[in-house]
C-alpha positions as CSV (number, residue, x, y, z in Angstrom):
1,M,-3.4,-87.6,180.5
2,L,-6.3,-88.4,182.8
3,S,-9.4,-90.3,181.9
4,S,-12.6,-89.3,183.8
5,D,-12.4,-92.6,185.9
6,A,-8.8,-92.0,186.7
7,A,-9.5,-88.4,187.7
8,Q,-12.0,-89.5,190.2
9,K,-9.4,-91.8,191.7
10,F,-7.6,-88.6,192.9
11,N,-10.5,-86.5,193.9
12,P,-10.0,-83.9,196.7
13,A,-10.5,-86.4,199.5
14,R,-7.9,-88.8,198.1
15,A,-5.5,-85.9,197.4
16,D,-5.6,-84.8,201.1
17,E,-4.5,-88.2,202.3
18,Y,-2.0,-88.8,199.5
19,R,1.2,-87.2,200.9
20,A,1.1,-89.1,204.2
21,Q,0.0,-92.4,202.8
22,S,2.6,-92.4,200.0
23,R,5.4,-92.7,202.5
24,I,3.8,-95.8,204.0
25,A,2.9,-97.4,200.7
26,L,6.5,-96.8,199.5
27,A,9.1,-97.7,202.1
28,G,12.0,-95.4,201.3
29,Y,10.0,-92.7,199.6
30,D,12.4,-89.9,200.5
31,A,15.5,-92.0,199.7
32,C,14.1,-92.8,196.3
33,H,13.6,-89.1,195.5
34,E,17.0,-88.2,196.9
35,L,18.7,-90.8,194.8
36,A,16.7,-89.7,191.7
37,A,18.0,-86.1,192.2
38,C,21.5,-87.4,192.6
39,M,21.2,-89.6,189.5
40,L,20.0,-86.6,187.4
41,A,22.8,-84.4,188.7
42,A,25.4,-87.1,187.9
43,V,24.3,-87.1,184.3
44,V,23.3,-83.5,183.7
45,G,26.3,-82.3,185.7
46,P,26.5,-80.8,189.2
47,G,26.2,-77.0,189.4
48,T,24.9,-76.6,185.8
49,S,21.7,-74.9,184.6
50,A,19.0,-77.2,183.4
51,H,15.2,-77.2,182.7
52,V,13.6,-80.4,184.0
53,L,10.2,-81.8,183.0
54,V,8.4,-83.3,186.0
55,V,5.5,-85.4,184.8
56,G,2.9,-86.2,187.5
57,A,4.1,-83.5,189.8
58,G,0.8,-83.2,191.7
59,G,0.7,-84.0,195.4
60,G,3.9,-83.3,197.2
61,A,6.1,-82.1,194.3
62,Q,8.8,-84.0,196.0
63,E,10.8,-84.4,192.8
64,I,11.1,-80.6,192.5
65,I,11.7,-80.0,196.2
66,T,14.5,-82.5,196.4
67,A,16.2,-81.7,193.1
68,G,15.7,-78.0,193.6
69,A,17.6,-78.1,196.9
70,L,20.5,-80.0,195.3
71,E,20.7,-77.9,192.2
72,P,19.8,-74.2,192.7
73,A,20.2,-73.3,189.0
74,W,17.7,-75.8,187.8
75,R,14.2,-74.8,186.6
76,F,11.2,-77.1,186.4
77,T,8.0,-77.6,184.4
78,A,5.4,-79.4,186.6
79,V,2.7,-81.3,184.7
80,D,-0.4,-82.8,186.2
81,P,-4.0,-82.9,185.2
82,S,-5.6,-83.1,188.6
83,Q,-6.5,-79.7,190.1
84,P,-6.6,-81.0,193.8
85,M,-3.2,-82.7,193.4
86,M,-1.7,-79.7,191.7
87,D,-3.0,-77.4,194.4
88,I,-1.1,-79.4,197.0
89,A,2.0,-79.3,194.9
90,I,1.8,-75.5,194.5
91,A,1.4,-75.1,198.3
92,Q,4.5,-77.2,198.9
93,L,6.5,-75.3,196.3
94,Q,5.5,-72.0,197.9
95,Q,6.6,-73.4,201.3
96,H,10.0,-74.3,199.9
97,S,10.4,-71.1,197.9
98,L,10.5,-73.0,194.6
99,L,7.3,-71.8,192.9
100,G,9.3,-69.0,191.2
101,R,11.5,-71.6,189.6
102,T,8.6,-73.8,188.4
103,D,6.3,-73.4,185.5
104,I,2.9,-75.0,186.4
105,H,1.0,-76.8,183.7
106,L,-2.4,-78.2,184.6
107,G,-2.9,-80.7,181.8
108,Y,-0.9,-83.3,179.9
109,V,2.5,-83.7,178.3
110,D,0.9,-83.7,174.9
111,D,-0.2,-80.1,175.6
112,L,3.4,-78.8,175.8
113,P,5.2,-77.5,172.7
114,N,6.7,-80.4,170.8
115,V,10.2,-79.0,171.1
116,R,13.2,-80.9,172.5
117,H,14.5,-78.4,175.0
118,F,14.3,-80.2,178.3
119,A,17.6,-81.3,179.8
120,A,16.0,-84.0,182.0
121,A,12.7,-85.5,183.0
122,T,11.0,-87.5,185.7
123,L,8.1,-89.8,185.6
124,I,7.6,-91.1,189.1
125,G,4.7,-93.1,190.3
126,V,2.8,-92.8,187.0
127,L,3.5,-95.6,184.6
128,H,1.7,-98.4,186.6
129,H,-1.5,-96.3,186.6
130,L,-1.7,-96.3,182.8
131,P,-3.9,-99.1,181.5
132,G,-2.2,-101.3,178.9
133,D,1.1,-101.0,177.0
134,A,-0.3,-98.6,174.4
135,A,-0.9,-95.9,176.9
136,K,2.5,-96.5,178.6
137,R,4.3,-96.3,175.3
138,H,2.4,-93.1,174.4
139,I,3.4,-91.1,177.5
140,L,7.1,-92.2,177.1
141,H,7.0,-91.2,173.4
142,S,5.5,-87.8,174.5
143,I,8.3,-87.3,177.0
144,A,11.1,-88.4,174.6
145,A,9.9,-86.0,172.0
146,R,10.5,-83.1,174.4
147,L,14.0,-84.2,175.6
148,M,17.3,-83.2,174.2
149,P,19.4,-86.1,172.8
150,G,21.2,-87.8,175.6
151,A,18.9,-86.3,178.3
152,P,18.2,-88.5,181.3
153,L,14.7,-89.7,182.3
154,I,14.0,-91.0,185.8
155,L,11.3,-93.6,185.7
156,A,10.0,-95.0,188.9
157,G,6.9,-97.0,189.8
158,N,5.7,-100.6,190.4
159,R,7.2,-103.0,187.9
160,Y,5.8,-106.5,188.7
161,A,2.3,-107.8,188.2
162,Y,0.8,-107.9,191.7
163,A,-0.8,-111.4,191.3
164,D,2.6,-112.8,190.3
165,Q,4.3,-111.7,193.5
166,P,2.2,-113.0,196.4
167,I,5.0,-112.6,199.0
168,L,5.6,-109.0,198.0
169,L,1.9,-108.4,198.2
170,A,1.6,-109.9,201.6
171,A,4.6,-107.9,202.8
172,W,2.9,-104.8,201.5
173,G,0.0,-105.5,203.7
174,E,2.3,-106.0,206.7
175,R,3.7,-102.6,206.0
176,W,0.3,-101.1,206.7
177,R,-0.2,-103.3,209.7
178,M,3.1,-102.0,211.0
179,Q,1.4,-98.6,211.1
180,K,-1.3,-99.9,213.5
181,N,-4.0,-100.5,210.9
182,T,-6.6,-103.2,211.6
183,P,-6.9,-106.1,209.1
184,D,-10.0,-104.5,207.5
185,E,-8.1,-101.2,207.2
186,V,-5.2,-103.1,205.6
187,Q,-7.5,-104.6,203.0
188,A,-9.0,-101.1,202.3
189,K,-5.5,-99.6,201.9
190,L,-4.4,-102.3,199.5
191,G,-7.7,-102.0,197.6
192,N,-7.0,-98.3,197.0
193,I,-3.5,-99.0,195.8
194,L,-4.5,-101.8,193.5
195,Q,-7.5,-99.9,192.1
196,G,-7.0,-99.4,188.3
197,A,-3.3,-100.2,188.6
198,D,-1.6,-102.0,185.7
199,P,2.2,-102.2,186.3
200,P,4.6,-103.6,183.7
201,A,5.2,-107.3,184.3
202,S,9.0,-107.1,184.9
203,E,12.1,-104.9,184.6
204,E,12.6,-106.3,181.1
205,A,9.1,-105.1,180.2
206,V,10.0,-101.6,181.4
207,A,13.2,-101.7,179.3
208,A,11.2,-102.7,176.2
209,L,8.8,-99.9,176.7
210,L,11.7,-97.4,177.1
211,A,13.5,-98.8,174.0
212,A,10.3,-98.4,171.9
213,A,10.1,-94.8,172.9
214,G,13.7,-94.0,171.9
215,F,15.6,-94.5,175.2
216,E,18.7,-96.4,176.0
217,R,18.8,-99.4,178.3
218,P,17.9,-98.3,181.9
219,T,20.2,-98.3,184.9
220,W,18.2,-99.5,188.0
221,F,19.2,-97.7,191.2
222,F,16.4,-98.3,193.8
223,S,14.0,-101.1,194.8
224,S,11.3,-101.4,197.5
225,L,8.9,-104.4,197.2
226,F,7.0,-103.8,193.9
227,W,8.6,-100.4,193.3
228,G,11.7,-99.8,191.3
229,A,13.5,-96.7,190.0
230,C,15.8,-96.4,187.0
231,L,17.5,-93.9,184.8
232,A,17.4,-94.1,181.0
233,K,19.0,-91.6,178.6
234,R,17.2,-90.3,175.5
235,A,19.0,-91.9,172.5
236,S,21.6,-89.5,171.1
237,N,20.6,-90.0,167.5
238,E,18.7,-87.1,166.0
239,G,15.8,-89.3,164.8
240,A,12.9,-88.6,167.2
241,P,10.5,-91.3,168.0
242,P,7.2,-91.1,166.2
243,S,4.5,-89.0,167.9
244,S,1.9,-91.6,167.0
245,V,2.4,-95.4,166.6
246,I,0.1,-98.3,166.0
247,D,-0.5,-100.6,168.9
248,K,-0.6,-104.4,168.5
249,D,-4.4,-104.3,168.0
250,G,-4.0,-102.0,165.1
251,G,-5.3,-98.8,166.8
252,P,-3.5,-95.5,166.9
253,E,-2.0,-94.6,170.3
254,M,-2.4,-90.9,169.6
255,G,-5.2,-89.5,171.7
256,L,-5.2,-92.3,174.3
257,P,-6.0,-90.7,177.7
258,P,-3.2,-91.4,180.1
259,S,-3.8,-91.7,183.9
260,W,-1.1,-91.3,186.5
261,R,-0.3,-91.1,190.1
262,Q,2.2,-92.6,192.6
């Protein structure tokens, strides 16, 4: 998943500050995760057993903590390539007595068996850190190939080009100023957020990426400035999406190094 440059983006120093700052950068952080768990339960069925794939689980493991509290019979596979971020996730899972229900995978989705046995998946705060549409399509294909037909995916992240939404970008800065940051600190925070980020240009662009990977049209359920969250079901037909496709420049997507983080 992670290129060497992207891995440096979430070195130990950045990992340490991540949990606190994520709740400032995303107004409604907890509400988004709570609604994501509710949306999954609404589709999978409350009180059922399920194995959920959590991609980009490093940091707070909030997806697992929230969904695990709602659904005590669910198990999870947590995937993340960053050791510092995964260490934080493991500590949080231990604190919430969820490590025993979670398989830890330090690596990439592509490393997992190519078997469609997951009943649901989440990809939260990842897609806008993948450079270009080819890498975005690749990770969605990889997830789809491991989901049961009809299984839901929660996809959440920034979904507008930053330069195209100057009012939202200015309001984002005000969000940091509200936390008593100086103008220079606000610019530094925004710089960290924007570094290497490449969000889809619109919700329609997100829908097109999902469709190409074998998902149905998404249902949007949360919005906060640039951030949006949606649920899309894996298409129920038995034809799995190809594990390798050719991008618009003619190069194979297989092997592209993804990079992720909220």
